[in-house]
Residue, then its C-alpha position, 0 to 999 in steps of 0.5 A: x664502929x671503933x674497929x672500922x675507924x681503926x681500919x680507916x686510920x691504917x689505910x690513911x697511914x698506909x697511903x701516905x702520899x695520897x693522904x698528904x695530897x688530899x689533906x694538903x688540898x683540904x688544908x689549903x681550902x681551910x686556910x683560905x677560908x679562915x683568912x678570908x673570914x678573919x679579914x672580913x671580921x676585922x674589917x667589919x669590927x673596924x668599920x663598926x667601931x670607927x663609925x661608933x667612936x667617930x662621933x655617932x655613938x651607940x645611940x642618939x637621942x633627939x626630939x620627935x621629928x629630928x631624925x626625919x631630916x626635914x625642919x622649917x627652921x634651925x633647931x625646930x625639934x631641938x631639946x630644951x634645957x629642962x628636957x635635956x636635964x630630965x634625959x641626962x638624969x634618966x641616962x645616969x640611972x642606966x649602969x651600961x651608959x658610959x658617955x652622954x655627949x649633947x651636941x648642937x648641929x647647924x650649917x652656914x658659911x665660913x669666910x676668911x675675908x677673901x674666901x667663903x665656904x659652906x660648913x656643917x658645924x657642931x657645938x660640943x662640950x669639949x671635955x665630954x667630946x674629947x673623953x668620948x670620941x677623942x681617940x678617933x680625932x687626930x689633930x693635924x695642927x694646934x690644940x683641941x677645944x678647951x672648956x675654960x673661959x679663954x677657949x669660949x671663942x675658939x674653933x676647930x676646923x677640918x684640914x681641907x677647910x684650912x687648906x682652902x681658906x689658907x688659914x692656920x692656927x691663931x688666925x681668925x675666921x668669920x661664921x655666918x648662919x641663921x638663928x632659930x628666929x630666922x635672922x642672920x647672925x655672924x661671929x668671929x672666932x679664932x682657929x685653935x686647931x686643925x683636925x684630920x679625919x682621913x676623909x677629905x670630903x669630911x675635912x672640907x666641911x668639919x667645924x667644931x666650937x664650944x656648945x655655949x658659943x654655938x648657942x650664942x651664935x644661933x641665939x638659943x639654949x637648945x641642943x640638937x641631939x645627945x650622943x650616948x656611948x655604952x660600955x659594951x657594943x655587943x649589948x648595944x641592942x639590949x641597952x637601947x631597948x631598955x632606954x626606950x622603955x625608960x624614956x617613954x612619954x618624954x617626947x624623945x626619940x632614940x635611934x641606934x647607930x645601925x639606923x643612923x649609919x646604914x652603910x654598915x648594913x650594906x657592907x655586911x650584906x656585901x661581905x656575906x655574899x662574897x663569903x658565900x660565893x668564895x665558900x661555895x668555890x672552896x667546897x666545890x674544889x675540896x669535893x672534886x679533889x676528894x672524889x677524884x682521889x676516892x675514885x682512884x683509890x677504889x680502882x687501885x684497891x679493887x682486889x682488897x674490896x673484892x676480898x672483903x665482899x667475898x668474906x661476906x662484908x656488904x658493900x654498905x660497910x665497905x662504903x663506910x670504910x671509905x667515908x671514914x677515910x675521907x672524914x679522917x683526911x678532911x679532919x687532919x687537913x682542916x686542923x692543919x689548915x686551921x693551925x696554919x691560919x692562926x699562925x698566919x693571923x698572928x704574923x700578919x697582925x704583928x707585921x703592921x702592914x699598911x694597905x693603900x687608902x680606900x676610896x674617899x680617904x687620904x690615909x692608909x689602913x692597917x691590915x688586921x685579921x680577927x680570929x672568930x672562934x665560932x666561924x672558925x669552928x664551923x669551917x673546920x667542921x664543914x670541910x670534913x663533912x664535904x670530904x665525907x659527902x664526896x667519898x660517900x657519893x663516889x663509893x657508890x660504884x662499889x655496889x656496882x662492882x662484881x666481886x669476881x671482877x674485883x678480885x681480877x684486878x691487877 
């Protein structure tokens, strides 16, 4: 085997121009696949983290029935204070839980006197909310919510809501909603800040206030749900399983972020299909390139093949030689393409290229690439195998070439 591998290496070096062209074809295919995978990996990583860190968390806890989407009254399935205290105590025993953020979600009308809009509000603990999700919440104006007594009747609103209501920080707005008893309640609050999420539709309805204020408005002591952040996203599924076991019997339901954000799974399936189609196209190009080059080589080296067979070397061993040459050319091309792809990823990430805003957003997205060792290694190994398959398929012609005809080739 070593002798045949050495001979194959010599043939590759001897036919330098042909080997360079074939290796270049495989290298370009490797480069394209690796960059495509790096872009998909970075996009999915960014989508996953933005979904989790924008307020959803790795998991959410709520009363049984809360996630079904139907309630006859406000906070029908909300968590009472004793239940919330028990849940927080259980979560504190799990070392992988990083943040616990209670919330009260409700909807109603917001008005500045002349104009009225719908809103989807949430009552939050300002300090906990900022520590858990503050990095993904950009203040366009003003200041964040304060947990101090002077911040009790202050509110954050979305940028688009502020524009349509024609209000700014320091102005007063009126919120009106139904209480847990079904009556109507209203409250005047001061706009302390304006939030820009980059999604105009979200900014139109976004409204946040201190949890105690929201409970006062709805005349309750309940919370809607508890968002939980873990230490490591990679272990999120395992941690969620442990928490479900710990919360058994507490009449509390746990939903993971994947269940609460089905868009991620849909995007993941879309990217997988795109990569499958793109990968098949690249493999076909590599296969046809190697096949055409191998066929040309067989006819150009006809006398060499005929001489080897006349010396008693079977056509199977001669085919093995061409397969090894295809493997070496594929390996050299794949490694060269991988090195070029890795360098390109570093350059692209360092260039800080900003793409146009995607649909539904008004802020540009930074182009990022993420090198994934496992997928990259699979691609680097797969393309030489495609080259070997092409060489093995075409080299079958060697067995059909008469020895005397091969020796007479000029």
